[in-house]
N, C-alpha and C positions, 0 to 999 in steps of 0.2 A: 426435307430433307437436302435439299441445292441450300437452303437460310440456314443451316446447320450446320452441313459442310463447311461452307465460305464465312459465315462467325466464325465456329471453333479455326479454320485457320489462319481466318487475319488475330484472332486471339496469341493465338500459340508463338506466331509469329511478333507481334507484339512483346509479349513474354517474353521469346529470344532477344528479342534487343533491346532488353531490357536489362537482362543478363550479359550480354555482349556489350554494353555501354558500360555497366558499371562495372568496380575494378574488385568488388568484394568476392571471393568466391569460398565463405561458409558464413553460418551463422541464419536464422529463422528467414530473415527476409530471402537468403539466394534460395534457401532449399522452397520456402513457399512459390517464388518463382517457377524454380525446376520443375515441382508439381505440378503448378500449374501449364505450364507449358509441354508437359508429355498430357497432361490430362484432357486440356484442348485438343491436340491432338490427337487422342484415342479416338475422343468425340467425333472428329473431322472423319476419323477411317468409318465410326458408323453411318454419319451423312451419305459419305461416299457408296456405301454398300447399300444403301435404301436408294437413292438416286440410281446404281448401274440397276437395279433388279426392277424399277420403275420403266427406266427410260430401255435399256439395253435386253430385258426381258420382255414384260408386258407391253410395249407398247408397241413391239415390231411384229409379235404374234397378235397385234389386235387388226394393223396398217397389212400384215399379208393373210391374215384367215387361214385359210386352209391348203396353200399354194405351197408346199414345200420349198420350189426351187427360189421362190421371191425371199420368202424365209434368209435360204441359206444366203441369198446374195446381199441382203443387209444385214442380218447378224456379219457376215465375215467386210461389209464397209464397217459396222461401226465396233469391230475387231481390229482392222486397219487405219482407224482414227487415232486408237489410243494407243495402238504401238507406235504411230509415228509420233503421237504427242512423246514417248517414252522416247524417243531417240533425240529428240527439241529440246526437250526441258536439261538434260543434262548439261546441250552443247552450248546453250544458253546460260546458265548457271557458272559454267565454265567459265564463258567469255567475259561474265561480269567479274567473275574473281579475279582471273587474269587482268584485267585493265585498272581495277575499282584502286589501286596504289595501296595505303596501310594497311585498311581494313576490308580485307576483303570479303569478310563472314558476314559482317554487317551491311556492306554492299548488297552481298547475296539474299538477305532475310529483307533489307526494304524492298528490291524489284519482287521476291516472292508479295510480300504483301501488297505491294502497290497492285500488281497485276490479278490477285485473289479480287481485292475492292474492285477495280476498274471490269472485270470482266463478268461479272456475275450478274449486273442487270442487260445485259448482252443475251446471257444466259437465260434466264426467266422472259425474257422477251421473247425470245424465239422459239422456246416452249410455248409459252400462250398464244404465240403467234401458229406452233403446229397443231397445237390443239384446234384454235378456232377455222383451220383450214379443212382438217382431215375429219368428217363426220364420225370414222372410227373410234378417233382418241375425245372426239366431243360426249359422246354416247358415256353414259355411263357403265358402269362396268356391272357385265351380267351376270346375277346372282341364282346358285338351282339350275340354271339350262339344264337340261336334258340334253344327253348324251348321246349323239347317234350316228358316229361311227369312233373309232379309236383315239384319234386326239381330246377327244373327252371324256375319256373313260375315267377319268378321277372323277365325273363328275356326283354321281351319286353319293358317292364318297366326303367329295367335299360339300352336298347337300344336308346329308345326316351330321355333319362337324358342326356347320352350320348352326342349325335348329339345336343341336344340345347347348352351342355356346353361347345363344342368344337366348333371351326372354321373349315373348310375344311384342312386347314394345321395343324391345330395340336394345337391353340393356344385358351387359355381360352377367350373366349366372356362375361360371365357374369363376376361379381364381385366374390369377396371370400364369400361374404353375402348371394350372387345369389347361391351357391353351397353348400352352408349350407344349406339352404331352399330347395335345391333341392334334398339332402343329407334326410333332415328330413321325406319330403314327401314319397320319396323310403321308408323310416320305417316304415309311417304309411302303406304304401300298401302291403308292406310284407302282405304272406297269416296268418304267424305264429305271428302278430303284437301282436296280445292278448297274447300270451305266455311270449314274449320279455318283455311287458309293466308289466306284473307280476312277472318274475324275477328281474326289477329294484325296484318293491317297496318293495323287500324282501331289499335294502340297505336303506329306509327310515325307520329306528328301533334301538333301542337302547339296543335290545336284541340280543348281539351277547359279547364276550371276549375282546372288544375295550376300549378305557381310558373312556368314562363314565361308561359303567356299572364296570372294574375295579376299580374305584374312589368309587362308591356305595359300593362294596363290603369287599372293604377295610372298608369303616363308620362303614360297620356291624360288625368289627370284626375278618376277614379273613385272614389269613396270607398272609405272601407275597409266599410263600413257597407251601403252598397249593393250592394259586392260579395260579401258576404256573403248577402246578402238575394238577388240572383239564383244564388250556389248553389245554396239550399235550394230555389230555385223548378229548377233543373233539375234536382236529386235527384226533385221533387214531380212534374217530369214522366217521371224513368226510372219513376215507382212507380208513374203511372199507365198507361204501358207492360205491367208486371208484369198489373197487372189487365184490361189490355185481349188480351192475349196468346194466354189461351186462347181467348178469345173469335174471333180473326183464326186461329188454329190449327183450330179446328172448324169454321170456315168456308170456309177458303182454301186450310186443307192447310199443312202444317207448312215444305215449299219455298216455295212462292209468300208469305207471310207476313214467311221471309226476306227473297225479293225484295221486297217495299214496304218492307219497314224500313228495307234499307238504303240505295235508293235516296232513301226519304224521307229522311232524315239526310244523304245529297248536297247533297240540295238545302235544305235548312234552312242548313248548310255557306258553299254557296255565295251564297246568297243576305243571309248577315253578314257573309261575307269581301268581297263585290262592289263597296264603298262604299269601303273601306279601297284596295282594287288602282286601282279607278277613281282615287281623289287620288293616288294613287301616281306613274299613269300621267298627272298633270296635271290631271286635273277639278277643279272647283272643288264641293269636299266638304268641310263644315264636320266638327272632332272630336269635335262630340257626334252630331253624326247616324251616321256610322261608329262609335264607339265603342258606341252604342244599339242599328244595326243588328248587330254583331259581337254583342254579351252577348245580346241573345234569338234571333239565329241558334243560339247555343251553347246557350240552355236550349229552344229547340223542337227542336235535334238529338238531343239526349239521348234521345227518346221513338224514336225511331227507332234509336238506339245499342243502349239497353238489349234493344227488344224482337229487333232480330237478333242480340245477342248471345245468347236465349234459345233463339233461334231454331237458331245455328248449333252451339251448344253439344247441346242435344239430337237434332242430326241425330247427331253424333259421339257421343253414348251411345246412340241407336237402332243405328248403323251398324256399333259396336264391338264384340264380344265379352266378355261382363263376364270374362272373364281376362285382355282385353288392356287394359281402359278406363286401368287404374291407371297402363299403360306411354304410350298415348295423351298421356292429360290431361295428365301430366306434361311430355311432349314441347311442348303446346299451352302450356301454362305459359311453359318454358324459352325460348319464341320469342317470346311475346309480352314476357316483361320484355325479351329482347334487341332488338327493336323499340324499346319504350318507351326504355331505354339508349342508342339512335342519335338520337332526337327529343330529347333532352338535351343528345346531343352534336353536333346541328346547333345549337341554341339559342346554344352555348357557340361553335361554331366564327363565327357573327353573332350578333352581340352587341347591336348596335345596332338600338336601336327603332327607330329607320327604314326600317331592316333586313328586323323583325319581319314587315312583310305579306307578304316572298315565301317567308320560313317559311309561314305560312297559306295563300300559293297553291299551295305546294308541298304541304302537309297536302290541303288538298282535292283533287290530280292523287295522290295515294296513294288517299283514299278516295273517288275515282273507278276507279283501279286496282281496288280492292277488291268496288266494284260490279260492274266487266264480271265479272271473272275469278267472282262469285258467281254470274252472270245465267249463264256460259258452263256452268257448273258444272249450275243448274237447267235450263237446254234439253237440258243433254245427258242430263241426269236425268227429263226427260219430266215437265215440273214439273203437279203436279197426279193423278196416279197414289199409289198406296199404296208405302208403302216398303217390300211387299216385291219391287215392280217396281222403282221410282226405284235404289234404291242395290246391284243387281246388279254384282257385279265384273266389271272389263272387264278 
């Protein structure tokens, strides 16, 4: 997956360079290069998803075993690295573009291409080194292992799916479509399915520092430099969540930490959206108060978002048999991508700036539904008990 990710990023960057250097802005060659750039970028996203599932889901569980506190600390450390890079990479690209002279886009693309090529060999070597040094990573993935406790509740189902999907000789008996249906069925049967769905729903929202929100904030008059600062503060809020998550996990338990986090996220979002919604309903609220309430609501909500992300993903890790974790995590990633795509589609269907407030209100409703769904899961699993009691199959 790292090979797919890095090679596709390199191909996308190289194609983009050709487009930037060329003076042609139409015709078959231009559109072929444009299509190659987009296709390679999309394929790199697929590779990145596979790499994330392998390293941040399966490897962490293999390293920590049944030690929930160690898993919480390792997951938080991995997420902290991701969010730190989320801060550092735009700063680096911005500095390059600022000092690049007449062709800032070309310079930035060259830096990204070079970094991708230079960083790939160390990535592979470090991963191989980790596999050699850790018996848990060097060992083959367990298959059809009987589940003795709740962390393996998906084991019998996974074993049954494996036996149905493969012939005695190891070949696949069903079609690719049948295997996909089996993966989705396994996902729906997992004990933490409601928590996983609640996490996926959080991607069906415009309330993040993404493309749609960026366009809206610029329309309200927020300068680009300030927007970059608030993005950085949002990432710092997420990093703070990765620091406090192991402490909350130890003090409250995993399920209760998830409940606290998602309701905190919803409260921050409601506080940020309320002034804009009040103005849309006729209240006298100025543009600047609306804008700054919104950006600070988004910044503070990142704490709850990433804390809940850690809690929900760890619930999946601890409640799914290791042999089925890849399939379940893959479906989770697909579902999150689907909801994210639907959020962009909503922006296309409601393009007017004045109507964006209704997309924000709808997003709050979606987050509220996710919080209610997770709370129902927490009550059903009697939050506060150990994982052995909470995630018994029903």
